C-alpha positions in Angstrom: 0.0 0.0 0.0 1.2 3.5 -0.8 0.1 6.3 1.5 -1.3 9.6 0.0 -0.5 12.7 2.1 -0.4 16.5 1.6 3.2 17.2 0.5 5.5 17.9 3.4 6.9 21.1 1.9 3.5 23.0 2.1 3.7 22.6 5.9 7.2 24.2 6.2 6.0 27.7 7.2 2.9 26.6 9.0 2.6 26.8 12.8 2.6 23.4 14.6 -0.9 22.2 15.3 -2.5 24.0 12.3 -4.9 21.8 10.4 -5.9 21.7 6.7 -9.4 21.2 5.4 -10.1 18.4 2.9 -12.4 20.0 0.4 -13.3 17.5 -2.3 -12.3 14.1 -3.5 -11.8 13.8 -7.3 -11.8 10.0 -7.3 -13.7 7.2 -5.6 -12.5 4.1 -3.8 -11.9 1.3 -6.3 -11.0 3.6 -9.1 -7.7 3.2 -11.0 -5.4 6.2 -10.8 -2.3 7.3 -12.5 0.9 8.7 -11.0 0.5 12.5 -10.8 -3.3 12.4 -11.1 -5.1 14.9 -8.8 -6.9 12.8 -6.1 -8.1 15.5 -3.7 -8.2 19.2 -3.1 -7.3 20.6 0.4 -7.0 24.0 1.9 -4.2 25.0 4.2 -3.9 28.5 5.6 -6.3 30.0 2.9 -4.3 28.3 0.1 -5.7 25.5 -2.0 -3.5 22.5 -2.8 -4.1 19.6 -5.1 -2.9 16.3 -3.7 -1.7 13.9 -6.4 -1.2 10.2 -6.6 2.4 9.3 -5.8 2.1 6.2 -8.0 -0.3 4.4 -10.3 -2.7 1.8 -8.9 -6.2 1.4 -7.4 -7.5 3.8 -4.7 -8.0 1.2 -2.0 -9.1 3.5 0.9 -10.0 7.0 1.8 -9.0 7.8 5.3 -10.2 11.5 5.6 -13.6 12.5 4.4 -14.5 15.7 2.5 -15.2 18.4 5.0 -13.0 17.0 7.7 -9.8 18.6 8.9 -6.4 16.9 9.2 -2.9 17.6 10.5 0.6 17.3 9.3 1.7 13.7 8.4 -2.0 12.5 8.1 -2.6 9.7 5.6 -5.4 10.9 3.4 -5.8 7.7 1.3 -4.1 4.5 0.4 -3.3 3.2 -3.1 -2.8 -0.4 -3.9 -0.2 -1.0 -6.6 
């Protein structure tokens, strides 16, 4: 399984404890995805970020639902290769 997370670099200038808002999933569980494909849109400190698939495979699980908040290092989804 491959973990999908909001890229670590976007958190560099963010105060510890700040959370992002998961806005909208672009794919559904069970769907095939390609490396670099946008999976989800999240907002962190009033900036929107597209989270892309780190590898091709099948979206096996969504760990954070649309509308929920999440912190640094949170696994948003898992891809099965």
